[in-house]
C-alpha positions as MATLAB code, in Angstrom:
seq = 'MNRYERLNLLLELLADRGRVEVDDIAAELDVSGATVRRDLDHLARQQLLTRTRGGAVAHSVAYGLPLRYKTVLRAGEKQRIGRAAAGQVSRGAVVGINGGTTTTEVARALMTSPDVGGATGDGLITVVTNALNIANELAVRPQVKLVVTGGVARPQSYELTSPLAAKILSGLSLDVTFLGVDGIDPDTGAYAHHEGAADVDRMLAERAQRVVVVADSSKIGTRAFAEVCPITRVHTLVTDTDAAEEDVRRFRERGVEVIRV';
ca = [
      71.461  100.335   83.918;
      70.484  100.115   80.265;
      69.529   96.940   78.457;
      72.934   96.216   76.954;
      74.610   96.628   80.333;
      72.033   94.287   81.837;
      72.515   91.664   79.115;
      76.269   91.853   79.561;
      75.952   91.448   83.319;
      73.647   88.453   82.876;
      76.255   86.733   80.702;
      79.005   87.530   83.179;
      76.951   86.087   86.040;
      76.286   82.957   84.005;
      79.963   82.559   83.182;
      80.797   82.898   86.874;
      77.998   80.797   88.380;
      77.004   78.409   85.619;
      73.287   78.859   86.419;
      70.965   81.746   87.293;
      67.393   81.889   88.554;
      64.940   84.572   87.445;
      63.817   85.558   90.946;
      67.363   85.831   92.258;
      68.550   87.946   89.321;
      65.477   90.185   89.477;
      66.228   90.967   93.126;
      69.946   91.389   92.465;
      69.472   93.790   89.553;
      66.369   95.487   91.023;
      64.242   94.789   87.953;
      61.054   92.820   87.419;
      60.970   89.100   86.823;
      59.321   89.758   83.455;
      62.302   91.887   82.399;
      64.761   89.159   83.363;
      62.751   86.536   81.479;
      62.707   88.702   78.332;
      66.461   89.219   78.605;
      67.125   85.515   79.052;
      64.844   84.659   76.127;
      66.711   87.193   73.959;
      70.087   85.686   74.847;
      68.772   82.157   74.343;
      67.628   83.022   70.801;
      71.209   84.050   70.074;
      72.424   80.722   71.505;
      74.362   82.419   74.291;
      72.650   80.436   77.044;
      70.171   77.630   77.568;
      66.839   78.463   79.163;
      65.591   76.312   81.995;
      62.390   76.341   83.997;
      62.794   79.449   86.129;
      66.198   80.512   84.856;
      69.092   79.627   82.564;
      72.349   77.705   82.424;
      75.563   78.779   80.760;
      76.058   77.994   77.108;
      79.472   76.760   76.016;
      80.296   80.194   74.560;
      79.379   82.202   77.630;
      82.999   82.582   78.752;
      83.665   85.030   75.936;
      81.105   87.807   75.664;
      80.095   88.970   72.188;
      81.708   92.208   71.099;
      78.355   93.962   70.752;
      77.771   93.545   74.496;
      81.308   94.400   75.541;
      81.165   97.821   73.890;
      79.190   99.327   76.769;
      81.712   98.283   79.401;
      84.138  101.029   80.455;
      83.433  102.875   77.213;
      84.935  106.149   78.406;
      88.136  104.515   79.594;
      88.524  102.630   76.323;
      88.112  105.788   74.284;
      90.795  107.585   76.312;
      93.105  104.583   75.986;
      92.470  104.510   72.240;
      93.359  108.175   71.820;
      96.532  107.854   73.888;
      97.655  104.791   71.942;
      96.878  106.324   68.547;
      98.983  109.339   69.474;
     102.071  107.127   69.283;
     101.594  106.455   65.562;
     103.158  108.700   62.950;
     102.499  108.744   59.219;
     104.266  106.053   57.257;
     103.954  103.510   60.068;
     102.903   99.901   59.569;
     100.465   99.123   62.374;
      99.116   95.783   63.548;
      95.757   95.758   65.362;
      93.967   92.714   66.732;
      90.276   92.453   67.537;
      88.483   93.849   70.568;
      86.602   96.849   71.863;
      89.688   98.749   73.036;
      91.634   98.181   69.822;
      88.566   99.316   67.900;
      88.873  102.624   69.751;
      92.562  102.754   68.783;
      91.611  102.382   65.119;
      88.935  105.070   65.385;
      91.322  107.436   67.143;
      93.900  106.938   64.413;
      91.418  108.362   61.924;
      91.052  111.575   63.936;
      94.701  112.016   64.905;
      96.540  115.008   63.386;
      99.214  112.837   61.724;
      96.726  110.559   59.992;
      93.070  111.584   60.108;
      93.780  115.264   59.729;
      96.241  114.837   56.873;
      95.603  114.412   53.183;
      96.941  111.768   50.866;
      96.525  108.086   50.181;
      98.084  105.332   52.254;
      99.564  107.533   54.984;
      99.697  104.486   57.242;
      99.360  100.753   56.700;
      97.080   98.832   59.045;
      97.230   95.053   59.295;
      94.301   93.549   61.178;
      92.429   90.300   61.687;
      89.305   92.121   62.913;
      86.445   92.387   60.445;
      84.746   95.284   62.230;
      87.967   97.320   62.256;
      88.592   96.500   58.593;
      85.047   97.601   57.770;
      85.625  101.012   59.367;
      89.049  101.556   57.805;
      88.316  100.264   54.299;
      86.717  103.564   53.253;
      89.591  105.701   54.573;
      91.962  106.823   51.819;
      94.655  107.554   54.418;
      94.931  103.849   55.200;
      96.443  101.030   53.225;
      94.470   98.158   54.709;
      95.695   94.569   54.923;
      93.308   91.928   56.289;
      94.853   88.656   57.384;
      92.173   86.275   56.178;
      91.055   83.272   58.153;
      87.879   81.902   59.709;
      85.595   84.464   61.384;
      84.712   84.197   65.076;
      81.133   85.513   65.434;
      81.669   86.778   68.967;
      84.695   88.990   68.342;
      84.650   89.452   64.529;
      88.253   88.181   64.511;
      89.739   86.026   61.765;
      91.727   83.063   63.027;
      93.213   79.788   61.716;
      96.520   79.039   59.930;
      95.311   81.143   56.990;
      95.962   84.278   59.055;
      99.399   83.030   60.076;
     100.424   82.541   56.438;
      99.773   86.212   55.692;
     101.466   87.517   58.820;
     104.580   85.389   58.453;
     105.740   87.518   55.531;
     105.086   90.955   57.072;
     107.101   93.384   59.191;
     105.236   95.769   61.512;
     106.432   98.909   63.252;
     103.988   98.591   66.139;
     101.242   96.204   67.161;
      98.358   97.235   69.383;
      97.043   94.271   71.312;
      93.732   94.103   73.098;
      93.872   91.320   75.696;
      91.621   89.450   78.105;
      94.249   89.628   80.823;
      97.762   90.891   81.456;
      99.938   89.873   84.379;
     103.194   91.690   85.265;
     104.918   88.382   86.034;
     103.874   86.328   83.038;
     102.430   88.373   80.184;
      99.344   88.829   78.031;
      96.446   86.390   77.621;
      93.347   85.705   75.518;
      90.338   83.508   76.230;
      90.411   81.793   72.838;
      93.445   79.787   71.744;
      92.889   80.536   68.042;
      92.776   84.262   68.648;
      95.851   83.979   70.867;
      97.780   82.346   68.011;
      97.114   85.274   65.667;
      97.765   87.825   68.426;
     101.086   86.127   69.170;
     102.194   86.420   65.566;
     101.119   90.075   65.400;
     103.353   90.642   68.420;
     106.259   88.645   67.018;
     106.236   90.550   63.703;
     106.324   93.989   65.389;
     109.239   96.101   66.538;
     107.082   97.417   69.397;
     104.139   95.835   71.197;
     101.625   98.107   72.918;
      98.984   96.412   75.057;
      95.799   98.461   75.413;
      93.737   97.272   78.363;
      91.486   98.866   80.929;
      92.356   98.292   84.573;
      89.914   95.382   84.983;
      92.251   93.261   82.822;
      95.383   93.979   84.879;
      96.679   91.244   87.150;
      94.480   88.597   85.525;
      95.186   85.648   83.267;
      93.070   83.817   80.717;
      93.168   80.437   79.021;
      95.767   81.029   76.300;
      99.028   82.945   76.522;
      99.613   85.558   73.824;
     103.139   86.643   74.688;
     105.476   86.888   77.699;
     105.799   90.172   79.547;
     109.286   90.598   78.094;
     107.670   91.081   74.667;
     105.459   93.972   75.845;
     107.012   97.424   75.492;
     104.113   99.635   76.600;
     100.862   99.223   78.522;
      98.183  101.876   78.023;
      95.489  101.676   80.691;
      93.204  103.881   82.780;
      93.808  105.728   86.021;
      92.143  103.015   88.116;
      95.176  100.780   87.630;
      96.643  100.002   91.054;
      99.959  101.644   91.947;
     101.412   98.295   92.972;
     100.583   96.746   89.602;
     102.035   99.741   87.769;
     105.238   99.476   89.810;
     105.608   95.779   88.980;
     105.156   96.395   85.253;
     107.738   99.161   85.292;
     110.188   96.978   87.176;
     109.948   94.536   84.285;
     110.758   97.232   81.759;
     107.208   97.959   80.592;
     106.309  101.602   80.042;
     102.919  102.291   81.648;
     100.692  105.112   80.426;
      97.578  105.855   82.489;
      94.854  108.047   80.999;
];
């Protein structure tokens, strides 16, 4: 387990338990107590937890892990999902992309796809996003006409939220929106941890002719705090091969195309 994986796991344990002790975590992760203390001190300096004598307690933001720590989780699955999703986009399309590690892989895959990345010309596709990191990667690509929603930046996810984003999106029409989610349930729909992000995600979905949810199998069958859209609004789910057959069957019964890669 590398350091980023360990830091991510520490934050997940804090979110689940509310408190951790150095000795317990050292035994659980099979590392030294000194290593755990350094990790906790590092996270405390970034205001992601509060150090206590012998351990740490969850900070108010611990429920949503920063994007820089999430990138190491299921990286291979997310890259495969990104490539499969990007393969559904043809030149001339207007594409909505929200923030997240999996949607970041969709954006990267778009730039290497034959219809977009391998072609020449300016503005072959239009990408509308509220994610600063995605915008940063696409801004230098001549194949992309980039539209950024505006709004107030969330440090954890690099997403822009607030009514400012809604004002931009209300006047746009999208061919397809790729949504990264914190949970998707075959009975109810897609979810996000943060209500502000969910508001922008919802509008990205509403303005699109097709909604493609990109989510690794750990997100399937789970719900989060804020609803993004009902399952009836989701046309396609792109996930990995660990998705349970029963879950896949339930999505398909509700009219959702499921692609496992």
